[in-house]
Structures are given as structure tokens and as C-alpha cells.
PAMARDO-480310 format. One record per residue: residue number from 1; residue in one letter; z, x, y of N, C-alpha, C in turn. Coordinates in steps of 0.1 Angstrom, whole numbers. Layout:
<pts>
(NUM "A" (Z X Y) (Z X Y) (Z X Y))
...
</pts>
This chain:
<pts>
(1 "M" (9 -84 -205) (9 -70 -201) (20 -63 -207))
(2 "S" (17 -51 -213) (27 -44 -221) (35 -34 -213))
(3 "V" (30 -30 -201) (37 -20 -193) (46 -28 -182))
(4 "T" (59 -25 -182) (68 -31 -173) (72 -20 -162))
(5 "L" (79 -25 -152) (83 -15 -141) (92 -5 -147))
(6 "L" (102 -9 -155) (112 1 -160) (105 11 -169))
(7 "D" (94 7 -176) (87 17 -184) (81 29 -176))
(8 "V" (77 26 -164) (71 37 -156) (81 43 -147))
(9 "L" (91 36 -142) (101 41 -132) (110 51 -139))
(10 "V" (112 50 -152) (122 58 -159) (117 73 -158))
(11 "D" (104 75 -156) (99 89 -155) (99 95 -141))
(12 "V" (103 87 -131) (103 93 -117) (115 103 -116))
(13 "P" (112 115 -112) (122 125 -110) (134 121 -101))
(14 "D" (146 123 -105) (158 119 -97) (162 132 -89))
(15 "P" (161 131 -75) (165 143 -67) (180 146 -66))
(16 "R" (188 137 -71) (203 139 -70) (207 148 -81))
(17 "R" (219 155 -79) (225 163 -89) (230 154 -100))
(18 "A" (232 161 -112) (235 153 -124) (248 145 -123))
(19 "E" (258 151 -116) (271 145 -116) (272 133 -106))
(20 "G" (279 123 -109) (283 112 -100) (271 103 -96))
(21 "K" (262 101 -105) (251 91 -103) (256 77 -106))
(22 "R" (261 71 -95) (266 57 -97) (255 46 -98))
(23 "H" (244 50 -93) (233 40 -92) (220 46 -99))
(24 "P" (217 41 -112) (206 47 -119) (193 45 -111))
(25 "L" (185 56 -109) (173 56 -101) (163 45 -105))
(26 "P" (160 44 -118) (149 34 -122) (153 20 -118))
(27 "H" (166 16 -119) (170 3 -115) (171 1 -100))
(28 "V" (175 11 -93) (174 11 -78) (160 8 -73))
(29 "L" (150 15 -79) (136 14 -75) (131 0 -79))
(30 "L" (135 -5 -91) (131 -18 -95) (137 -29 -86))
(31 "F" (150 -28 -82) (155 -38 -73) (149 -37 -60))
(32 "C" (145 -26 -55) (138 -25 -42) (124 -31 -43))
(33 "I" (117 -30 -54) (104 -36 -55) (106 -51 -55))
(34 "L" (116 -56 -63) (119 -71 -63) (123 -76 -49))
(35 "A" (130 -68 -41) (133 -71 -28) (121 -73 -19))
(36 "N" (111 -63 -21) (99 -64 -13) (91 -77 -18))
(37 "L" (92 -80 -30) (85 -93 -35) (91 -105 -29))
(38 "C" (103 -104 -23) (110 -115 -17) (110 -114 -1))
(39 "G" (102 -104 4) (101 -103 18) (110 -94 25))
(40 "A" (118 -86 17) (127 -76 23) (121 -62 23))
(41 "H" (116 -58 34) (108 -45 35) (115 -34 42))
(42 "S" (126 -35 48) (133 -24 54) (145 -20 46))
(43 "Y" (151 -8 49) (163 -4 42) (174 -14 42))
(44 "K" (176 -19 54) (187 -29 56) (185 -41 48))
(45 "R" (173 -46 48) (170 -59 41) (170 -57 26))
(46 "M" (165 -45 21) (165 -43 7) (179 -42 2))
(47 "A" (188 -34 9) (202 -33 5) (209 -47 5))
(48 "A" (206 -55 15) (212 -68 16) (207 -77 4))
(49 "F" (195 -76 1) (189 -84 -10) (196 -80 -23))
(50 "I" (198 -67 -26) (204 -62 -38) (219 -67 -38))
(51 "R" (226 -66 -27) (240 -70 -26) (241 -85 -29))
(52 "R" (232 -93 -23) (233 -108 -24) (230 -112 -38))
(53 "H" (221 -106 -45) (216 -110 -58) (220 -101 -69))
(54 "F" (230 -93 -67) (234 -82 -77) (237 -87 -91))
(55 "K" (245 -98 -92) (248 -103 -105) (236 -108 -112))
(56 "L" (227 -115 -105) (215 -120 -111) (206 -109 -116))
(57 "L" (204 -99 -108) (196 -87 -111) (201 -80 -123))
(58 "K" (215 -78 -124) (221 -71 -136) (219 -80 -148))
(59 "A" (219 -93 -147) (218 -101 -159) (204 -100 -165))
(60 "H" (194 -99 -156) (180 -97 -161) (177 -83 -165))
(61 "F" (183 -73 -159) (180 -59 -161) (194 -52 -163))
(62 "P" (200 -53 -175) (213 -46 -177) (213 -31 -174))
(63 "C" (223 -27 -167) (224 -12 -164) (239 -9 -162))
(64 "D" (242 4 -159) (255 9 -157) (260 8 -143))
(65 "M" (252 2 -134) (255 1 -120) (267 -9 -118))
(66 "K" (278 -4 -113) (290 -12 -112) (291 -19 -99))
(67 "E" (284 -14 -89) (284 -21 -76) (270 -19 -69))
(68 "P" (266 -28 -60) (253 -26 -54) (253 -14 -45))
(69 "I" (241 -8 -44) (239 4 -35) (239 0 -21))
(70 "G" (246 8 -12) (246 5 2) (234 9 10))
(71 "K" (233 5 22) (221 8 30) (219 23 32))
(72 "S" (230 30 36) (229 45 38) (226 52 25))
(73 "Q" (232 48 14) (229 55 2) (214 53 -2))
(74 "L" (210 40 0) (196 37 -4) (186 45 5))
(75 "R" (189 46 18) (180 54 27) (180 68 23))
(76 "D" (191 74 20) (192 89 17) (184 91 3))
(77 "L" (186 82 -6) (180 84 -19) (164 83 -18))
(78 "L" (159 72 -11) (145 71 -10) (139 82 -1))
(79 "A" (146 86 9) (141 97 17) (140 110 10))
(80 "S" (148 112 0) (147 125 -8) (138 124 -20))
(81 "L" (132 112 -23) (125 111 -35) (111 118 -35))
(82 "C" (107 123 -46) (94 130 -47) (82 121 -46))
(83 "P" (74 121 -36) (62 112 -35) (53 113 -47))
(84 "E" (51 126 -52) (41 128 -63) (46 121 -76))
(85 "G" (59 122 -79) (65 116 -91) (64 101 -90))
(86 "F" (67 95 -78) (67 81 -77) (53 76 -77))
(87 "E" (43 83 -72) (29 80 -72) (24 79 -86))
(88 "A" (28 89 -94) (24 89 -108) (28 76 -116))
(89 "A" (40 72 -113) (45 59 -119) (37 48 -114))
(90 "F" (34 48 -101) (27 37 -95) (13 36 -101))
(91 "R" (6 47 -103) (-8 47 -109) (-8 41 -123))
(92 "I" (2 45 -131) (2 40 -145) (3 24 -145))
(93 "H" (12 19 -136) (15 5 -136) (2 -2 -130))
(94 "A" (-4 4 -119) (-16 -3 -113) (-27 -3 -123))
(95 "A" (-29 8 -131) (-40 8 -141) (-38 -3 -151))
(96 "A" (-26 -6 -155) (-23 -16 -165) (-26 -30 -159))
(97 "L" (-23 -32 -146) (-26 -45 -139) (-41 -47 -138))
(98 "E" (-48 -36 -134) (-63 -37 -133) (-69 -39 -146))
(99 "A" (-64 -33 -157) (-70 -35 -170) (-69 -50 -174))
(100 "D" (-58 -56 -171) (-57 -71 -174) (-67 -79 -165))
(101 "A" (-69 -75 -153) (-78 -82 -144) (-93 -80 -149))
(102 "L" (-96 -69 -155) (-110 -66 -159) (-113 -71 -173))
(103 "V" (-104 -78 -180) (-107 -83 -193) (-118 -93 -192))
(104 "G" (-128 -91 -200) (-140 -100 -199) (-150 -98 -188))
(105 "K" (-147 -87 -180) (-156 -84 -169) (-166 -73 -174))
(106 "G" (-178 -72 -167) (-187 -62 -170) (-185 -50 -162))
(107 "I" (-194 -40 -165) (-193 -27 -158) (-196 -28 -143))
(108 "D" (-204 -38 -139) (-207 -40 -125) (-195 -45 -117))
(109 "E" (-184 -49 -124) (-173 -55 -116) (-163 -44 -112))
(110 "K" (-166 -31 -116) (-157 -20 -113) (-160 -14 -99))
(111 "T" (-158 -22 -89) (-161 -18 -75) (-147 -14 -69))
(112 "T" (-147 -2 -63) (-134 3 -58) (-136 8 -43))
(113 "A" (-129 2 -34) (-130 5 -20) (-120 16 -17))
(114 "V" (-124 26 -9) (-116 37 -5) (-115 38 10))
(115 "D" (-103 39 16) (-101 39 30) (-87 44 33))
(116 "G" (-86 50 45) (-73 55 50) (-67 46 60))
(117 "T" (-54 48 62) (-47 41 73) (-35 50 78))
(118 "V" (-29 46 89) (-18 54 95) (-6 45 95))
(119 "L" (6 52 93) (19 45 94) (23 47 108))
(120 "K" (21 37 117) (23 39 131) (37 43 135))
(121 "G" (47 37 129) (60 40 132) (66 53 127))
(122 "S" (58 61 120) (63 74 114) (62 85 124))
(123 "A" (56 84 135) (56 94 145) (70 97 151))
(124 "D" (73 110 153) (86 114 158) (84 124 169))
(125 "T" (86 121 181) (84 130 192) (95 141 192))
(126 "A" (107 138 187) (117 148 187) (114 160 178))
(127 "T" (107 158 167) (103 169 158) (88 172 159))
(128 "N" (81 166 169) (67 168 171) (59 164 159))
(129 "Q" (63 153 152) (57 148 140) (47 137 144))
(130 "K" (34 139 140) (24 129 142) (25 118 132))
(131 "M" (18 107 135) (18 96 125) (12 100 112))
(132 "K" (19 96 101) (15 99 88) (3 91 84))
(133 "Q" (-6 97 76) (-18 90 72) (-18 89 56))
(134 "I" (-22 78 51) (-23 76 37) (-37 71 33))
(135 "L" (-43 77 23) (-56 72 18) (-53 63 6))
(136 "S" (-60 52 5) (-57 43 -6) (-70 39 -13))
(137 "M" (-69 36 -26) (-80 31 -34) (-76 17 -38))
(138 "F" (-86 8 -37) (-84 -7 -39) (-94 -12 -48))
(139 "G" (-90 -17 -59) (-99 -24 -69) (-102 -38 -64))
(140 "T" (-114 -41 -61) (-118 -54 -56) (-116 -65 -66))
(141 "V" (-117 -62 -79) (-114 -72 -89) (-99 -72 -92))
(142 "G" (-93 -84 -90) (-78 -84 -91) (-71 -80 -79))
(143 "R" (-78 -74 -69) (-72 -69 -56) (-60 -60 -59))
(144 "V" (-62 -50 -67) (-52 -41 -72) (-53 -28 -64))
(145 "I" (-42 -24 -58) (-42 -10 -52) (-40 0 -63))
(146 "L" (-49 9 -64) (-49 18 -76) (-42 31 -74))
(147 "A" (-43 36 -62) (-37 50 -59) (-36 52 -44))
(148 "H" (-27 61 -41) (-25 66 -27) (-25 81 -27))
(149 "V" (-28 87 -16) (-26 101 -13) (-21 103 1))
(150 "D" (-11 111 3) (-6 114 16) (-16 124 22))
(151 "I" (-21 122 34) (-30 131 41) (-22 141 50))
(152 "D" (-24 154 47) (-17 164 55) (-22 164 69))
(153 "Q" (-14 168 79) (-18 168 93) (-29 178 95))
(154 "K" (-31 188 86) (-41 199 89) (-54 195 83))
(155 "T" (-55 184 77) (-68 180 71) (-72 166 75))
(156 "N" (-81 160 68) (-85 146 71) (-88 139 57))
(157 "E" (-92 126 58) (-94 119 46) (-106 122 38))
(158 "I" (-116 129 44) (-129 132 37) (-126 141 25))
(159 "P" (-120 153 26) (-118 161 14) (-107 155 5))
(160 "V" (-98 148 10) (-87 141 2) (-94 131 -7))
(161 "A" (-103 123 -2) (-110 113 -10) (-118 120 -21))
(162 "Q" (-124 130 -18) (-132 138 -28) (-123 143 -39))
(163 "E" (-112 149 -36) (-102 154 -46) (-96 143 -54))
(164 "L" (-94 131 -48) (-88 120 -55) (-97 114 -66))
(165 "I" (-110 114 -62) (-120 109 -72) (-120 118 -84))
(166 "Q" (-120 131 -81) (-120 141 -93) (-107 140 -100))
(167 "E" (-96 139 -94) (-83 138 -100) (-82 127 -110))
(168 "L" (-86 115 -105) (-85 103 -113) (-95 102 -125))
(169 "G" (-107 108 -122) (-117 108 -132) (-122 95 -138))
(170 "L" (-121 84 -130) (-125 71 -134) (-140 70 -136))
(171 "K" (-145 65 -147) (-159 65 -150) (-165 51 -147))
(172 "D" (-178 51 -144) (-186 38 -143) (-180 30 -131))
(173 "R" (-175 37 -120) (-171 30 -108) (-182 30 -98))
(174 "L" (-181 21 -89) (-189 21 -77) (-179 23 -65))
(175 "Y" (-178 35 -60) (-168 37 -48) (-176 33 -35))
(176 "T" (-169 25 -27) (-175 21 -15) (-167 27 -3))
(177 "F" (-174 32 7) (-168 39 18) (-174 35 31))
(178 "D" (-166 37 42) (-172 36 55) (-180 48 59))
(179 "A" (-186 49 71) (-196 59 74) (-189 73 75))
(180 "L" (-176 74 77) (-169 87 78) (-172 95 65))
(181 "H" (-173 89 53) (-175 96 41) (-189 97 36))
(182 "C" (-198 96 45) (-213 98 42) (-215 113 42))
(183 "Q" (-211 119 30) (-212 133 28) (-218 136 15))
(184 "V" (-225 147 14) (-231 151 1) (-220 154 -9))
(185 "K" (-210 160 -5) (-199 164 -14) (-192 152 -20))
(186 "T" (-191 141 -13) (-185 129 -18) (-194 123 -30))
(187 "F" (-207 123 -28) (-216 119 -39) (-214 128 -51))
(188 "E" (-213 141 -48) (-212 151 -59) (-199 149 -67))
(189 "A" (-188 146 -60) (-175 144 -66) (-176 132 -75))
(190 "A" (-182 121 -70) (-183 109 -78) (-192 111 -90))
(191 "N" (-203 118 -88) (-212 120 -99) (-206 129 -110))
(192 "A" (-197 138 -106) (-191 147 -116) (-181 139 -125))
(193 "A" (-175 128 -119) (-166 119 -126) (-173 108 -134))
(194 "G" (-186 108 -133) (-194 97 -140) (-194 84 -133))
(195 "S" (-193 85 -119) (-193 72 -111) (-203 73 -100))
(196 "H" (-204 63 -91) (-214 63 -81) (-207 59 -67))
(197 "V" (-215 61 -57) (-210 59 -43) (-220 49 -36))
(198 "L" (-214 41 -28) (-222 33 -18) (-215 35 -4))
(199 "V" (-222 40 5) (-216 44 18) (-225 39 30))
(200 "Q" (-218 36 41) (-225 32 53) (-231 45 59))
(201 "V" (-242 43 66) (-249 54 73) (-248 52 88))
(202 "K" (-243 61 95) (-243 61 110) (-247 74 116))
(203 "D" (-245 76 128) (-250 88 135) (-243 101 132))
(204 "N" (-232 100 124) (-226 113 119) (-235 120 110))
(205 "Q" (-245 114 104) (-256 120 96) (-269 116 103))
(206 "E" (-272 123 114) (-284 119 122) (-297 119 114))
(207 "G" (-299 130 106) (-312 131 99) (-313 119 89))
(208 "L" (-302 116 82) (-303 105 72) (-304 92 79))
(209 "A" (-297 90 91) (-298 77 98) (-313 75 103))
(210 "E" (-319 85 108) (-333 83 112) (-342 81 101))
(211 "A" (-340 88 89) (-348 86 78) (-348 72 72))
(212 "V" (-336 66 71) (-336 53 65) (-342 42 74))
(213 "E" (-341 45 87) (-347 36 97) (-362 36 96))
(214 "R" (-367 48 93) (-382 50 91) (-387 42 79))
(215 "L" (-378 41 69) (-382 34 57) (-387 20 60))
(216 "A" (-380 13 69) (-383 -1 72) (-396 -2 79))
(217 "V" (-401 9 85) (-413 9 93) (-425 11 83))
(218 "T" (-423 20 74) (-434 25 65) (-434 18 52))
(219 "N" (-424 11 48) (-423 5 35) (-418 -9 35))
(220 "S" (-421 -17 26) (-416 -31 24) (-404 -31 15))
(221 "P" (-395 -40 18) (-383 -41 9) (-387 -45 -5))
(222 "V" (-380 -39 -15) (-382 -42 -29) (-377 -56 -32))
(223 "Q" (-365 -59 -27) (-358 -72 -29) (-351 -76 -16))
(224 "T" (-349 -89 -14) (-342 -94 -3) (-333 -105 -7))
(225 "C" (-321 -106 -1) (-313 -118 -3) (-307 -122 10))
(226 "E" (-304 -135 12) (-298 -140 24) (-288 -151 21))
(227 "T" (-276 -150 28) (-266 -159 26) (-261 -164 40))
(228 "T" (-257 -177 41) (-252 -182 53) (-238 -189 50))
(229 "D" (-228 -185 57) (-215 -190 56) (-214 -204 62))
(230 "K" (-204 -212 58) (-201 -224 65) (-194 -221 78))
(231 "V" (-196 -231 87) (-189 -229 100) (-174 -230 99))
(232 "A" (-167 -219 103) (-153 -218 102) (-147 -213 115))
(233 "R" (-138 -220 121) (-132 -216 134) (-143 -213 145))
(234 "G" (-153 -222 145) (-163 -220 155) (-172 -208 154))
(235 "R" (-173 -204 141) (-181 -191 139) (-189 -193 126))
(236 "Q" (-202 -189 126) (-210 -189 114) (-218 -176 113))
(237 "E" (-218 -171 101) (-224 -158 99) (-235 -159 88))
(238 "T" (-247 -153 91) (-258 -152 82) (-260 -137 79))
(239 "R" (-261 -134 66) (-262 -120 62) (-275 -118 54))
(240 "R" (-284 -110 59) (-297 -107 52) (-296 -92 47))
(241 "V" (-298 -90 34) (-297 -77 28) (-311 -74 22))
(242 "E" (-317 -63 27) (-330 -58 22) (-328 -45 15))
(243 "M" (-334 -44 3) (-333 -32 -5) (-346 -24 -5))
(244 "F" (-344 -11 -2) (-356 -2 -2) (-354 10 -12))
(245 "D" (-365 14 -18) (-365 26 -26) (-364 38 -16))
(246 "A" (-356 47 -19) (-354 59 -10) (-357 72 -18))
(247 "G" (-347 81 -19) (-349 93 -27) (-360 102 -20))
(248 "P" (-371 105 -27) (-381 113 -21) (-387 108 -9))
(249 "L" (-387 95 -7) (-394 88 4) (-386 92 17))
(250 "L" (-374 97 16) (-366 100 28) (-371 113 35))
(251 "G" (-377 122 26) (-381 135 31) (-370 144 35))
(252 "L" (-358 142 28) (-346 151 31) (-342 156 17))
(253 "K" (-344 169 15) (-342 175 2) (-327 174 -3))
(254 "R" (-318 176 7) (-304 176 3) (-299 162 -1))
(255 "W" (-305 152 5) (-301 138 2) (-310 132 -9))
(256 "E" (-320 138 -13) (-329 132 -23) (-323 128 -36))
(257 "P" (-314 136 -42) (-308 131 -55) (-296 121 -53))
(258 "H" (-292 119 -40) (-280 110 -38) (-284 97 -32))
(259 "A" (-292 97 -21) (-296 84 -15) (-308 79 -21))
(260 "L" (-306 73 -33) (-317 68 -41) (-321 54 -37))
(261 "V" (-312 46 -32) (-315 33 -27) (-309 31 -13))
(262 "A" (-317 25 -4) (-313 23 10) (-312 8 12))
(263 "L" (-302 3 19) (-300 -11 21) (-298 -14 36))
(264 "R" (-306 -23 41) (-304 -28 55) (-298 -41 55))
(265 "V" (-286 -42 62) (-279 -54 64) (-280 -59 78))
(266 "T" (-285 -71 79) (-286 -78 93) (-277 -89 93))
(267 "R" (-267 -88 102) (-257 -99 104) (-260 -107 117))
(268 "T" (-262 -119 115) (-265 -128 127) (-253 -137 128))
(269 "V" (-245 -136 139) (-233 -144 140) (-235 -153 152))
(270 "R" (-232 -166 149) (-233 -177 159) (-218 -181 162))
(271 "T" (-214 -180 175) (-201 -184 179) (-201 -195 190))
(272 "R" (-193 -205 188) (-193 -215 198) (-185 -210 210))
(273 "V" (-191 -214 222) (-185 -209 234) (-177 -221 241))
(274 "P" (-164 -221 241) (-156 -232 246) (-158 -233 262))
(275 "G" (-158 -245 267) (-160 -247 281) (-174 -246 286))
(276 "A" (-184 -245 277) (-198 -244 280) (-206 -254 272))
(277 "C" (-200 -266 272) (-206 -277 264) (-208 -273 249))
(278 "W" (-199 -264 245) (-199 -259 231) (-213 -254 227))
(279 "L" (-218 -246 236) (-231 -239 232) (-228 -228 223))
(280 "W" (-238 -223 216) (-237 -212 206) (-241 -199 212))
(281 "K" (-233 -189 210) (-236 -175 214) (-240 -168 201))
(282 "T" (-252 -161 202) (-257 -155 190) (-257 -140 192))
(283 "T" (-252 -132 182) (-253 -118 182) (-259 -113 169))
(284 "V" (-266 -102 170) (-272 -96 158) (-268 -81 156))
(285 "E" (-264 -78 145) (-260 -64 141) (-268 -59 129))
(286 "I" (-273 -47 130) (-280 -41 118) (-272 -28 114))
(287 "S" (-270 -27 101) (-263 -16 96) (-270 -11 83))
(288 "W" (-269 2 80) (-276 8 68) (-266 13 59))
(289 "Y" (-270 13 46) (-261 18 35) (-270 26 26))
(290 "V" (-265 36 19) (-272 43 8) (-263 44 -4))
(291 "T" (-269 44 -16) (-262 45 -28) (-270 53 -38))
(292 "N" (-263 59 -48) (-270 66 -59) (-270 58 -72))
(293 "R" (-265 45 -71) (-266 36 -83) (-278 29 -82))
(294 "V" (-287 30 -92) (-300 23 -93) (-300 13 -104))
(295 "G" (-311 5 -104) (-312 -5 -115) (-304 -17 -113))
(296 "R" (-300 -21 -101) (-293 -33 -99) (-301 -42 -89))
(297 "R" (-298 -55 -89) (-304 -64 -80) (-298 -63 -66))
(298 "V" (-305 -68 -56) (-300 -66 -43) (-287 -75 -41))
(299 "T" (-285 -85 -48) (-273 -93 -47) (-261 -85 -51))
(300 "Y" (-262 -76 -61) (-251 -68 -65) (-247 -59 -54))
(301 "Y" (-256 -53 -47) (-252 -44 -36) (-247 -52 -24))
(302 "A" (-252 -64 -22) (-247 -72 -11) (-233 -76 -13))
(303 "K" (-229 -79 -25) (-215 -83 -29) (-206 -71 -27))
(304 "A" (-211 -59 -31) (-203 -47 -30) (-200 -43 -16))
(305 "I" (-210 -44 -7) (-209 -41 7) (-198 -50 13))
(306 "R" (-199 -63 10) (-190 -73 16) (-176 -71 11))
(307 "E" (-175 -68 -2) (-161 -66 -8) (-154 -54 -4))
(308 "H" (-162 -44 2) (-155 -32 7) (-144 -35 17))
(309 "W" (-147 -46 25) (-138 -49 36) (-125 -56 31))
(310 "S" (-125 -59 18) (-112 -64 13) (-101 -54 14))
(311 "I" (-104 -41 14) (-93 -32 16) (-86 -33 29))
(312 "E" (-94 -38 39) (-89 -40 52) (-81 -54 53))
(313 "N" (-88 -64 48) (-83 -77 49) (-72 -81 40))
(314 "R" (-73 -75 27) (-63 -78 17) (-53 -68 15))
(315 "N" (-54 -56 22) (-44 -46 20) (-39 -41 33))
(316 "H" (-46 -34 41) (-41 -29 54) (-36 -40 63))
(317 "R" (-44 -50 65) (-40 -60 75) (-27 -68 70))
(318 "V" (-26 -70 57) (-15 -77 51) (-2 -69 53))
(319 "R" (-4 -56 50) (8 -47 51) (13 -46 66))
(320 "D" (3 -44 75) (7 -42 89) (14 -54 95))
(321 "G" (9 -66 91) (14 -78 97) (25 -85 88))
(322 "S" (21 -90 77) (30 -98 68) (42 -90 63))
(323 "M" (39 -77 60) (49 -68 54) (56 -59 64))
(324 "G" (52 -60 77) (59 -53 88) (57 -38 88))
(325 "E" (46 -33 83) (44 -18 82) (42 -13 96))
(326 "D" (35 -20 105) (33 -15 119) (47 -14 126))
(327 "A" (56 -23 123) (69 -23 130) (79 -14 124))
(328 "S" (76 -8 112) (85 1 105) (87 14 113))
(329 "K" (100 18 114) (103 31 121) (107 42 112))
(330 "I" (104 40 99) (108 51 90) (100 63 92))
(331 "R" (107 74 95) (100 87 98) (101 97 87))
(332 "V" (111 96 79) (114 106 68) (108 101 55))
(333 "N" (98 107 50) (92 103 37) (88 88 37))
(334 "P" (80 84 47) (77 70 48) (68 65 37))
(335 "G" (61 74 30) (52 71 19) (59 64 7))
(336 "I" (72 66 6) (79 60 -5) (80 45 -3))
(337 "V" (84 41 9) (86 27 12) (72 20 12))
(338 "A" (61 28 16) (48 22 16) (44 19 1))
(339 "R" (48 28 -8) (45 26 -22) (53 14 -28))
(340 "L" (65 12 -23) (73 0 -28) (65 -12 -24))
(341 "K" (60 -12 -12) (52 -24 -8) (39 -26 -16))
(342 "S" (33 -15 -20) (21 -16 -29) (25 -22 -42))
(343 "F" (36 -17 -48) (41 -23 -61) (42 -38 -59))
(344 "A" (48 -43 -48) (51 -57 -46) (37 -64 -44))
(345 "L" (28 -59 -36) (15 -65 -34) (8 -67 -47))
(346 "N" (7 -56 -55) (0 -57 -68) (6 -68 -77))
(347 "L" (20 -68 -78) (26 -78 -86) (24 -92 -81))
(348 "G" (24 -94 -68) (22 -107 -62) (8 -112 -66))
(349 "R" (-2 -103 -64) (-16 -107 -67) (-18 -110 -81))
(350 "A" (-11 -102 -90) (-13 -104 -104) (-7 -117 -109))
(351 "N" (3 -122 -101) (9 -135 -105) (4 -146 -96))
(352 "G" (-8 -145 -90) (-15 -156 -84) (-11 -159 -70))
(353 "I" (-4 -150 -63) (0 -152 -49) (-11 -147 -40))
(354 "D" (-17 -157 -33) (-28 -153 -24) (-23 -152 -9))
(355 "N" (-15 -161 -5) (-9 -160 9) (4 -152 7))
(356 "I" (4 -139 11) (15 -130 8) (27 -134 15))
(357 "Q" (27 -137 28) (39 -140 35) (45 -153 30))
(358 "H" (37 -163 28) (43 -176 23) (48 -174 9))
(359 "G" (40 -167 1) (44 -165 -13) (57 -158 -15))
(360 "F" (59 -147 -7) (71 -139 -8) (83 -148 -3))
(361 "W" (81 -156 7) (91 -165 12) (95 -175 0))
(362 "L" (86 -180 -7) (89 -189 -18) (96 -181 -29))
(363 "N" (92 -169 -31) (99 -160 -41) (114 -159 -38))
(364 "L" (118 -158 -25) (132 -157 -22) (140 -169 -25))
(365 "Q" (133 -181 -26) (140 -193 -30) (144 -194 -45))
(366 "D" (137 -185 -53) (139 -185 -67) (138 -171 -73))
(367 "V" (148 -163 -70) (147 -149 -74) (147 -148 -89))
(368 "A" (153 -157 -97) (152 -156 -112) (138 -156 -117))
(369 "S" (129 -164 -110) (115 -165 -115) (108 -152 -111))
(370 "V" (112 -145 -101) (106 -132 -97) (109 -122 -108))
(371 "C" (122 -122 -113) (126 -113 -123) (118 -115 -136))
(372 "A" (112 -127 -138) (104 -130 -150) (89 -129 -148))
(373 "M" (85 -124 -137) (70 -123 -134) (63 -114 -144))
(374 "K" (50 -116 -145) (42 -107 -153) (42 -93 -147))
(375 "G" (44 -83 -155) (44 -70 -149) (57 -64 -145))
(376 "V" (67 -73 -143) (80 -68 -139) (88 -63 -151))
</pts>
């Protein structure tokens, strides 16, 4: 990989005045990312990591920093940093990581999940500040976080996602969404960028939900696939995906050019009931999806639908638990620390770390090897 952290961090705008910069910004941000790679996710722990390993860090990344940055200095610096400038550096680095992951892959591997989350600890009753929201894009190949956008309190993630798709201009992508984004404008934004959308259908689009359900009554599925997972933790899931031609058959003019394929997913879950002679409890859920990408087999869509939830399992849930994002009480510019964690997550996954909490603990035992990681 030709792009390193210092290559992109050098262009992040420094909010401090020109005089008296004792701690170069690119190296401070680099050391903070390395601290996150070793499990230090708060201001106090990042500063402690830099102080403890200062000589080693300077040996690997020479700079004019004569002494480690303190906790208060670090907090003030990160709180005043420009989110847009830091995000631009993040996107360049993430794009390079994803490009490496996509080597040898086909166009059908470019599946990107889009979803929003909240930073629970960012709410501040003293200033009447609500919890900050961030929208993320997650490349399912390589498990790379590609971009973030801070969601203003006066809007929501629907228009923000549409603007982000147009801003990035990524071609030949299949963007996957939950039902909140089942909007005509979302399809139009992706189409203008040369990409496609696969989105779940619920009652927020009543006419469309009723129309796809009628398809199963009046038409036979074009293709069908079924998979059954192994029993794990007393649970077994069978997924049946049926593909229907849609478009004109829906009878909805505004959805005709967008909902070209409809997919019915039937999930049958068998769960062992303890204390009842280990009998099985069975539940059945049916969900519908539509997409404007045509010419693919049903197995392609089934894989894309299931991989959408990797943004929850491999990103949001890991951040909230293993990286302590739910417990964080950072209220001023919390998106900066959130992006530091994204840098660390991307680098960890690019270097083969699957269990993040355990992998970051192992990194702390050998900081020198972390400094030599691919992408650092």
C-alpha cells in the first residue's frame, strides 16, 4: 500500500496559530491512531500511551516533538480540529485500503452498506445539546469504513445519505440501506453517480409495500435460493430468498424505473428452549427488498442483503462495546475521536485482526509491530 497515515494527515488544517507549535499536528494524530490501535480510546489513555511509548514512536516516526503532549493539550487540540479536513484525510486513506482489498475482485463485490448511528455520550443538558448523529459508509469487502458525515440536528440521515452518494461519486456500487431510505430520491442520487440501490421495504412506503406483496400472489418467482446455517448457541436460521420481476408489474408509475427487482426473504429461526426438554421454538419473519440493479442471480442479492448487517455487527457494535463509544462522554467535537477509532478499525482489519478487542490488546504487547503495520 503506497499511502501512509502521514501522507494524508499532513494536509489536515491546523487550528492553532503559527507561533509556538510544540507538537506537530500530523504526528499527534498519528500517535492517537496508534493509541487507538492498542486499545486507548479516551483522551486520558491516548495521552498516557503517547507518554509511555514516546521514545519508540519518535524512533519510528522522527519529528520535532521534544516532549509528549499532555492530556489537556490533546483534548483542546482535538476539540478545535476541523471535522471536514480530518474527514478528507480519512477518505483518502480508506479508499487506498479498499483498493487493496478489491484487487482481483469483480464489479459485483463493490457492495457498500450505509447506516447512521448516535454518539450516546455526546448529549449535554447544560447546553441543551442533543446526541450527535453520524452517517457511515461501510465497504463489505475488506470491512473498510469509507466515509462519515455529521448529521445536523435540524435534518436526518435521509438527505445526508443522498448528498454523500453524490459527493463521493463512486461508480458501479450497490448501496444497501434499511427501510428508512426507501425513497425515490435515494435511487435517483445513486443512479446519477452510476451506481445502484438495494433497500428494504416497509410501511413507510405503503403503496410500494402493498404492491410487492401482490407480486407474490399474482406471479411466480423467477429464481429462488435457500440456505441453512449450522446450529450455533442453540439457534439455527434458514433463509429463503425469492426473486420477482417488478417494474411495470407494480402498477406504480413513480417506482417503475427504480424498483425493477423485488426480493422476498423468509427467515425461519429455530431456537432451543432451555428447561423444556430442549424443545425447539420456531419463528418466521418475511421481509421485502427492491433494487434497480438487474441481470444478477438471486444468490447475489441474497448475499448483499445479509452483508448489509455487517455495518451493525462489524462497525457500530464493535465501536459501542469493544471501543467504548457508548461509554464516551466527549461532548465537544466528538466526531474527531470517532474518526480516530475508524482509522484504527480500518488498519486493524487491513492487517488481519478479526477480534478487535483481543487484537488491540495483543497490539499493546508489541507496539513496535504496530508502527510497522501495513497502511501506517
